[in-house]
C-alpha positions in Angstrom: 0.5 -15.8 -8.1 3.3 -15.5 -5.5 3.8 -14.1 -2.0 5.4 -10.7 -1.5 9.2 -10.2 -1.2 10.7 -7.5 0.8 14.3 -6.2 0.9 16.1 -3.1 2.0 18.3 -0.8 -0.1 20.9 1.5 1.4 19.8 3.0 4.8 16.4 4.3 4.0 14.7 2.2 1.4 12.3 -0.8 1.5 11.3 -2.5 -1.7 8.3 -4.8 -1.8 7.5 -6.8 -4.9 4.6 -9.1 -5.7 3.2 -10.8 -8.8 -0.6 -10.8 -9.6 -2.5 -12.9 -12.2 -4.2 -9.8 -13.5 -3.4 -7.0 -16.0 -1.5 -3.8 -14.8 -4.7 -1.9 -15.6 -6.8 -4.0 -13.1 -4.0 -4.0 -10.3 -3.5 -0.2 -10.7 -7.4 0.4 -10.5 -7.5 -1.7 -7.3 -4.9 0.8 -5.8 -6.7 3.9 -6.7 -10.5 3.3 -6.7 -12.0 3.7 -3.2 -14.7 1.0 -3.6 -12.0 -1.6 -4.7 -9.5 -0.5 -1.9 -12.1 -1.0 0.7 -12.5 -4.7 -0.3 -9.0 -5.7 -0.1 -6.6 -3.3 1.8 -7.7 -4.6 5.2 -4.6 -6.1 6.7 -5.1 -9.0 9.1 -8.5 -10.6 9.4 -11.0 -8.8 11.4 -10.3 -5.3 10.1 -12.6 -3.1 8.2 -12.1 0.2 6.3 -15.1 2.5 7.1 -13.3 5.6 5.7 -11.6 5.4 2.2 -10.6 8.6 0.5 -8.5 8.3 -2.6 -8.4 11.3 -4.9 -6.3 9.8 -7.6 -4.8 12.9 -9.1 -1.7 15.0 -8.4 -2.3 16.7 -5.1 -5.2 14.4 -4.3 -5.8 13.4 -0.7 -5.5 9.9 0.7 -7.2 8.9 4.0 -7.8 5.2 5.1 -9.3 4.5 8.5 -9.3 0.9 9.8 -11.2 -0.5 12.7 -10.6 -3.9 14.4 -14.2 -4.6 15.6 -13.4 -4.0 19.3 -13.0 -0.3 19.3 -9.4 -0.2 18.1 -8.0 1.1 14.9 -5.6 3.3 13.1 -5.5 5.5 10.1 -3.2 6.6 7.2 -3.2 10.0 5.5 -1.2 11.2 2.5 -1.2 12.9 -0.8 -0.7 11.8 -4.4 2.3 13.3 -6.1 2.3 11.7 -9.6 0.1 9.2 -11.3 0.8 7.5 -14.6 -2.3 5.6 -15.3 -1.9 1.7 -15.2 1.8 2.0 -14.7 2.9 4.2 -11.8 1.8 6.0 -8.6 4.0 8.3 -6.4 2.5 9.3 -3.1 3.5 10.3 0.4 1.8 8.6 3.5 2.0 8.7 7.2 0.5 6.2 9.6 -1.5 7.6 12.7 -1.0 5.1 15.5 -2.4 7.5 17.0 0.6 9.9 16.6 1.7 10.4 13.0 4.8 8.6 11.8 7.3 10.5 9.6 6.5 10.7 5.9 7.0 7.7 3.9 7.5 8.4 0.1 6.2 5.5 -2.0 6.6 4.8 -5.6 4.5 1.9 -6.9 5.1 0.5 -10.4 2.8 -1.9 -12.3 4.5 -3.8 -15.1 3.2 -6.4 -17.4 4.9 -9.8 -16.6 3.7 -12.7 -18.8 0.0 -13.2 -18.2 0.1 -11.0 -15.1 1.6 -8.0 -13.4 4.8 -7.3 -11.3 4.0 -4.7 -8.6 7.0 -3.0 -7.1 6.8 -0.5 -4.1 9.8 1.4 -3.2 9.5 3.1 0.0 11.8 6.0 1.1 11.9 6.7 4.8 13.7 9.7 6.4 16.2 7.7 8.4 17.6 4.2 9.1 16.0 4.3 12.5 12.5 5.1 11.2 12.9 2.2 8.6 13.9 -0.2 11.2 10.9 0.9 13.4 8.6 0.3 10.4 10.1 -3.2 9.5 9.8 -4.3 13.2 6.0 -3.9 13.1 5.6 -7.0 10.9 3.9 -5.1 8.2 4.6 -7.6 5.7 2.0 -10.0 7.2 -0.7 -7.5 7.0 0.3 -6.6 3.5 0.4 -10.2 2.3 -3.1 -10.9 3.9 -4.3 -7.9 1.9 -2.7 -9.0 -1.3 -4.4 -12.4 -1.0 -7.7 -10.6 -0.8 -6.8 -8.6 -3.7 -6.0 -11.6 -5.8 -9.6 -12.8 -5.0 -11.1 -9.7 -6.5 -8.9 -9.3 -9.6 
C-alpha cells in the first residue's frame, strides 16, 4: 500500500509505520509464524534465512539467522514479552554483527485501517547514541525491501 515512514521520539525511540492491504490477522501471523517470516523478512535482495525460531508466546525465544550467499551473515536473538493475537506484539531483540547490540525493546501494533492494516513499531533503545548508531545503518532500506516481499505474500 505505502512505503514505510520512520521518525524519532525523544532521545531513545524510533517509530516505524507502514500500511498493508491485508487484515490485521494476516499481518500479525506473518510476524509470528516461522514459515511465513522466512519468506519475507530477508532484508536486501540476496539474503536467505536458514534459521528461523519464533516461539510466539510470553517468554518464547526468537532467533533469526541471515546469510548473504557469499559466506557473510548476521543474526538476531530475542524474547517475546507480550502477545495480543492479531493486535500487538512486545519483544526484546539484539542484533549479532557479530557482537551483540544492546537490547532493543519493540512494541508492534496491528490496527485495522480501512481495507487494510496500519502496522506501527515503536522501538526503545538504551541511549541516544545507540539509537543514532542504529539509524546510521540504513536499516529502513532493508525493512522496506522486506515489507515489499510481505505485501506479495499477504
